[in-house]
PLY file of the C-alpha trace (Angstrom):
ply
format ascii 1.0
element vertex 152
property float x
property float y
property float z
element edge 151
property int vertex1
property int vertex2
end_header
83.10 60.40 93.66
86.89 60.26 93.36
88.52 56.94 92.75
92.04 55.66 93.23
92.97 56.23 89.56
91.97 59.87 89.36
95.52 61.29 89.47
97.12 58.64 87.28
97.09 60.87 84.20
99.26 63.47 85.91
101.98 60.91 86.60
101.98 59.63 83.03
102.80 63.14 81.74
106.14 63.07 83.59
108.38 60.81 81.55
111.63 61.28 83.43
110.56 61.70 87.07
113.76 61.08 89.07
115.96 63.10 86.71
113.59 66.07 86.90
113.55 65.80 90.68
117.35 65.83 90.80
117.41 68.95 88.62
114.83 70.65 90.81
116.79 69.68 93.94
120.05 71.13 92.54
118.23 74.31 91.56
116.68 74.64 95.03
120.06 74.02 96.68
121.71 76.74 94.55
118.91 79.16 95.43
119.26 78.30 99.12
123.03 78.87 99.02
122.52 82.24 97.33
119.95 83.26 99.94
122.21 82.11 102.79
125.12 84.11 101.34
122.93 87.20 101.06
121.65 86.70 104.63
125.20 86.36 105.91
126.19 89.57 104.12
123.17 91.43 105.52
123.93 90.24 109.05
127.53 91.38 108.67
126.44 94.79 107.36
123.90 95.18 110.16
126.50 94.31 112.80
129.06 96.72 111.40
126.42 99.47 111.29
125.44 98.76 114.91
129.07 98.84 115.98
129.71 102.13 114.18
126.55 103.69 115.61
127.47 102.75 119.17
131.04 103.93 118.68
129.83 107.23 117.23
127.42 107.73 120.13
130.29 107.21 122.56
132.56 109.57 120.60
135.05 106.79 119.84
136.98 106.31 116.59
135.57 103.88 114.01
138.95 102.11 113.91
138.05 100.42 117.18
135.32 98.47 115.33
137.92 96.06 113.97
138.91 95.06 117.51
135.44 94.23 118.79
134.93 90.44 118.80
132.54 88.96 116.24
130.34 87.38 118.92
129.46 90.87 120.23
126.48 91.74 118.05
123.75 93.77 119.71
124.14 97.44 120.67
123.78 96.48 124.34
126.60 93.94 124.05
128.79 96.44 122.20
128.14 99.06 124.87
128.98 96.57 127.62
132.19 95.55 125.82
133.20 99.20 125.45
132.53 99.82 129.13
134.58 96.79 130.11
137.59 97.71 127.98
137.32 101.49 128.21
140.47 101.78 130.33
142.50 99.86 127.72
141.52 102.25 124.92
141.52 105.40 127.01
137.78 105.98 126.75
136.35 108.16 129.48
133.30 106.71 131.23
131.61 109.98 132.14
127.97 110.74 132.49
126.21 110.94 129.16
126.42 114.40 127.70
123.12 116.24 127.87
122.14 117.90 124.63
122.57 121.64 124.62
119.31 123.56 124.93
119.18 127.23 124.09
118.04 129.80 126.63
114.90 130.67 124.66
113.60 127.09 124.87
114.28 126.95 128.61
112.40 130.21 129.17
109.47 129.04 127.04
109.22 125.79 129.03
109.29 127.72 132.31
106.46 130.00 131.12
104.39 126.97 130.11
105.00 125.31 133.48
104.03 128.48 135.34
100.79 128.87 133.39
99.75 125.25 133.75
100.60 125.10 137.43
98.40 128.12 138.25
95.59 127.33 135.82
92.20 126.57 137.30
89.93 123.83 136.17
86.29 124.75 135.58
84.40 123.76 138.68
80.83 122.55 138.59
80.17 123.56 134.98
79.22 121.02 132.40
81.13 121.03 129.18
79.25 122.05 126.06
79.52 118.49 124.78
77.85 117.12 127.91
75.05 119.69 127.64
74.36 118.70 124.03
74.26 115.03 125.00
71.87 115.80 127.87
69.38 117.72 125.67
66.09 115.84 125.48
64.15 117.91 122.96
64.95 119.67 119.72
64.19 123.05 121.31
66.74 122.42 124.07
69.32 121.45 121.46
68.56 124.53 119.35
68.87 126.71 122.45
72.31 125.24 123.19
73.60 125.37 119.64
72.11 128.64 118.41
71.54 130.47 121.68
67.87 131.06 120.98
64.70 129.19 120.36
63.71 129.02 116.71
60.03 128.79 117.62
58.43 127.13 114.64
0 1
1 2
2 3
3 4
4 5
5 6
6 7
7 8
8 9
9 10
10 11
11 12
12 13
13 14
14 15
15 16
16 17
17 18
18 19
19 20
20 21
21 22
22 23
23 24
24 25
25 26
26 27
27 28
28 29
29 30
30 31
31 32
32 33
33 34
34 35
35 36
36 37
37 38
38 39
39 40
40 41
41 42
42 43
43 44
44 45
45 46
46 47
47 48
48 49
49 50
50 51
51 52
52 53
53 54
54 55
55 56
56 57
57 58
58 59
59 60
60 61
61 62
62 63
63 64
64 65
65 66
66 67
67 68
68 69
69 70
70 71
71 72
72 73
73 74
74 75
75 76
76 77
77 78
78 79
79 80
80 81
81 82
82 83
83 84
84 85
85 86
86 87
87 88
88 89
89 90
90 91
91 92
92 93
93 94
94 95
95 96
96 97
97 98
98 99
99 100
100 101
101 102
102 103
103 104
104 105
105 106
106 107
107 108
108 109
109 110
110 111
111 112
112 113
113 114
114 115
115 116
116 117
117 118
118 119
119 120
120 121
121 122
122 123
123 124
124 125
125 126
126 127
127 128
128 129
129 130
130 131
131 132
132 133
133 134
134 135
135 136
136 137
137 138
138 139
139 140
140 141
141 142
142 143
143 144
144 145
145 146
146 147
147 148
148 149
149 150
150 151
């Protein structure tokens, strides 16, 4: 059974308790500041990448990124800001450009649509899988799988 003096030996090993705690606190604070600086840099990089991606998708020069306010962070906010100030920067607000599709792909899709629209589903026939599951004897299963009775 544990008693109240069980952990006393651990405390006696630490001769200079408060000084060691102060050192540990300073070390933890320095680590925290370094992590916060890295986080701030990563957030800044992520925002600038988002801004550049949205600008590139709209076909707008990257130079405009410097004018977007710092509180506009998400791609949706950037897009909304661009839409709001598009007349100031001379950005056309047209329909999104559809990607160009070659004629061969269009013809292939039409052929697939024609085939699938006129295709007939099997009516009243069980699938082979269902027949195998419904087999009750080994002979029935052999007949389905091998097409003949093995007759042992």
